[in-house]
C-alpha positions, -999 to 999 in steps of 0.1 A, spaced: -75 386 -119 -102 372 -96 -102 335 -88 -131 313 -100 -140 306 -64 -143 343 -57 -164 348 -89 -187 320 -78 -191 336 -44 -199 370 -59 -224 354 -84 -241 336 -55 -243 368 -35 -260 387 -63 -284 359 -71 -295 357 -34 -297 395 -31 -317 398 -63 -341 371 -50 -345 388 -17 -352 421 -34 -378 405 -56 -395 389 -26 -395 423 -8 -409 440 -39 -437 414 -40 -446 422 -4 -431 389 10 -410 405 37 -406 373 57 -392 356 26 -369 385 19 -357 384 55 -349 347 53 -330 351 21 -308 380 33 -299 359 63 -278 338 38 -257 369 28 -224 378 45 -229 398 77 -219 434 66 -233 468 72 -254 467 40 -271 435 51 -277 449 86 -294 480 72 -315 459 49 -325 436 78 -334 465 100 -356 480 72 -374 446 67 -378 442 105 -397 475 106 -420 463 79 -425 429 96 -434 446 128 -463 465 112 -495 448 122 -517 476 110 -533 470 76 -531 506 65 -494 507 72 -486 474 56 -504 485 24 -486 518 25 -453 499 28 -458 488 -8 -452 523 -22 -414 519 -18 -411 487 -38 -436 502 -63 -411 531 -69 -382 507 -72 -402 486 -97 -410 517 -117 -373 524 -121 -361 488 -125 -382 475 -154 -371 482 -189 -404 483 -208 -410 513 -230 -438 527 -208 -414 525 -178 -386 542 -197 -410 569 -208 -421 575 -172 -385 576 -159 -375 600 -186 -404 623 -179 -398 622 -142 -361 633 -147 -373 662 -168 -399 672 -141 -372 668 -114 -349 692 -133 -378 717 -136 -385 715 -99 -348 720 -90 -347 751 -112 -378 765 -95 -360 760 -62 -331 779 -75 -308 749 -80 -300 755 -117 -266 737 -115 -281 706 -100 -310 707 -126 -284 705 -154 -272 672 -141 -291 640 -151 -277 622 -121 -288 649 -97 -323 652 -112 -326 614 -110 -316 615 -74 -344 640 -67 -370 612 -67 -362 609 -30 -381 641 -26 -417 636 -15 -430 660 -41 -415 640 -69 -421 606 -54 -458 613 -54 -456 623 -90 -437 592 -100 -461 568 -83 -494 584 -92 -492 610 -120 -467 589 -140 -483 556 -133 -456 537 -116 -479 524 -88 -504 512 -115 -477 493 -133 -466 477 -100 -501 466 -93 -506 451 -128 -471 435 -131 -464 424 -96 -493 424 -72 -521 410 -94 -501 381 -109 -491 371 -74 -526 374 -60 -513 398 -33 -539 405 -7 -534 443 -10 -538 444 -48 -574 457 -44 -563 483 -19 -536 496 -42 -561 497 -71 -584 519 -50 -555 544 -46 -548 548 -83 -576 574 -88 -570 593 -56 -564 630 -63 -536 652 -49 -549 682 -31 -542 711 -8 -554 708 28 -558 730 58 -553 714 93 -585 721 112 -578 699 143 -549 681 158 -559 650 177 -539 622 194 -524 602 165 -544 621 139 -554 652 120 -587 666 107 -582 682 74 -602 705 52 -598 696 15 -595 730 -3 -603 714 -37 -632 692 -28 -644 713 1 -648 685 25 -634 672 58 -612 642 61 -595 625 90 -560 611 86 -533 595 106 -507 619 118 -477 619 94 -445 605 109 -424 636 101 -412 658 130 -422 684 138 -457 674 129 -484 696 113 -501 721 136 -535 737 136 -539 760 106 -510 745 86 -515 741 49 -504 709 33 -500 696 -3 -503 658 -6 -524 628 -15 -546 610 11 -550 572 7 -578 553 24 -579 517 37 -613 506 49 -626 534 72 -591 550 78 -567 571 58 -532 584 57 -509 604 34 -493 580 10 -461 602 7 -451 627 33 -472 659 27 -454 691 18 -460 723 38 -471 753 17 -484 788 24 -519 801 16 -508 818 -17 -493 785 -29 -524 765 -17 -546 788 -38 -523 784 -68 -525 746 -64 -563 747 -61 -567 768 -92 -543 745 -112 -562 714 -101 -596 730 -108 -585 740 -144 -568 706 -149 -537 725 -157 -505 707 -167 -488 689 -139 -458 711 -140 -479 742 -130 -486 729 -95 -451 715 -91 -436 749 -99 -460 765 -75 -449 743 -46 -412 744 -55 -412 782 -58 -427 784 -23 -400 761 -10 -374 784 -25 -389 815 -9 -393 798 25 -357 785 24 -344 820 16 -365 837 42 
C-alpha cells in the first residue's frame, strides 16, 4: 500500500501537471513552462519542455496563432459536455470509415485504433473544423480569457477545405490554384519533407493571418482524379464522408502501387 507521503507527492504532481496543461491550452506557454519546472526531471517533463520551447521561440504571429490548433484538439477531447461527446463519437465513426477505405478493416473495428487515428491530418482537420472543436475552444477558452488571437481563430472558423494545384514553388512559400474557388493564393511552405513540388495536387485548408496564409493542418497529397472528386463533392455540398472516402481511397491505391 502506498504511503501517505507518496500519495501527497503524486497528488501534487497531477495538480501541477494539470495546471500547466491548462495554461498551455489557454495559450500561456510561458506560464506552462514555469509550472512544469516544478515537476520531477524525467523524460516526460523534458519532452514537454522541448515542445513548449518550440512554441515560445515562435515570434511569427501566424505561427503563434497556428500553435493554438493543438490545444484546441485536446480541449475538444477533454471536455465532457454533450456537444463535445457528440463530436468525439462522430469523429470515431468517421475515423473507422476512413480506415476501412484505406483497407485497414481490422483497425477500423477497434474503437481505440479509430480514436488514435485523430493524429492523422485528414481527421484532425475534420475534428477542428467540420465537427466544431476549434469553435468550442474559441468560445470556451480563448474568449473568456480575452486571448489576443481569439479574433484570428474566429476568422478561421468559416474557412473551407479545398483541393489545390501547386502553380509555383518559391523560397519559403507556394503559389496555389484553388480548384474549387478558381483563384490563386500564396501560402507558407508546409513543414513536411519532402515539400510539395510544382504541379502537385493537395487537399487541405488554408488559414489567413493579416496578409499571409498557411495550411492549418498539413495538407494531404492527392492525384487529379481524387482532386476532381473532392471538387465535385464540395460543389454539391455532399456529406463529409464522401470527400474523406475519396482521399482515403487514393491513399490506399498509392500505398499499394
